[in-house]
C-alpha positions, 0 to 999 in steps of 0.5 A: 426305690429302684434304679434304672440305667438307659444308655444312649438316652437323651435323644430318640428311643433312649429318651423315650424309654427314660421318660416312660420310666419316670412317667409310669414307674414312680418308684424308679430313679433313672440314670441317663447317658449321652456321649457328645451332644451337650445341647440335647443333654441340657434340653433333656435336663430342663425338661426333666427338672420340671417334674422329676427333679430328684428322680434322674441323673444324666451322666457323660460317657462315650461308651465306645471304649474302655476309658468311657466305660470306666467313667460310666461305671464310676458315676453310677457307683457315685449315685447307687451301689446297686441297679435294678434295671439296665437298658442297653440303648447306645449304639452307632452305625456306619453306612458306607459301601462294604468295600469302603469301610476301614478298619478303624471304622469297623472298630467303632461300630464293633465297640460300641454296639457289642464290645462295650455292652458285653463289658458293661453287663460284666462289670455291673453283674454283681451290682444287678439286684435279685429280680432285676432285668436286662434289655439289649436294645437290638434291631430287625437289621440283626435279623434282615440283611441290609446293604448299606448297614453291614457293621450295625447289622452283624453287631445287632445280630451278635446282641441278639445271641448275647442276650440269650447266652447270658440267661444262664449267668444271671438266673441264680439271681432271677435276673432276666435278659432279653433283647428288644428289636425295633424296626423303622422308628420316627426319630430325628435321625430318620426323619432327616431321610426325607419324605420320599425315602420315608414313604418308600420304607413305610411301603414295605411295613404291613401297618405303612408307617414307622414306629414312635419312640414311645411304642417302643419304650412301651414294650420296654416297660412291659418287659421290665414288668414281666418276670417270665420273659427271658432269653427272647429277642422280640421284634417290634417292627410293624410287620416289616417281614410281612411285606 
């Protein structure tokens, strides 16, 4: 049995990744994670218990500070002494105007999206098996500026560079490190923006639609199964940059 850890995985892209691993990789045990939404976690647990009762665990840990990180690491250690796949997906954003963002708000995004992912990989470094995989879920907003997502975009650009710089740290064990940068994905958060905004954004995408979460999860699975993709930032944005 191989063990996969997927952070931020009871909703949206993270949930799609966890489900895809369980459905298509029968030798994988998946450790899911959430921070606050008990209802979403309970719903996922009920769903997964029907088909995969012995192949998953859900750990509550707010990966926004060191306390949450230590709790998460302890939870993982109680399940398995080593892991094979680490998918770092948990992230937050702040869409306030540049002039209104406080230091505390900036630090919340920085800690959740960059600092804790750095230390999560660091603390798990000796627990990732030979031929393992590390994938950071980044964003095209780490490449294309967006005026209402400055802290988010800055942290995602940093995650892209972190993935590249960690390659040499893990190469002795044939562990690959990559980042996947989705464009706009049809999650519940995006749906809440309303049809008018969704249509306006879709008009900037060559395929004229948002991605489905499972399309991102499919790429994650491909990177997990491909031993030669390493140090890459892979965009999956439907051609957003071409419009």
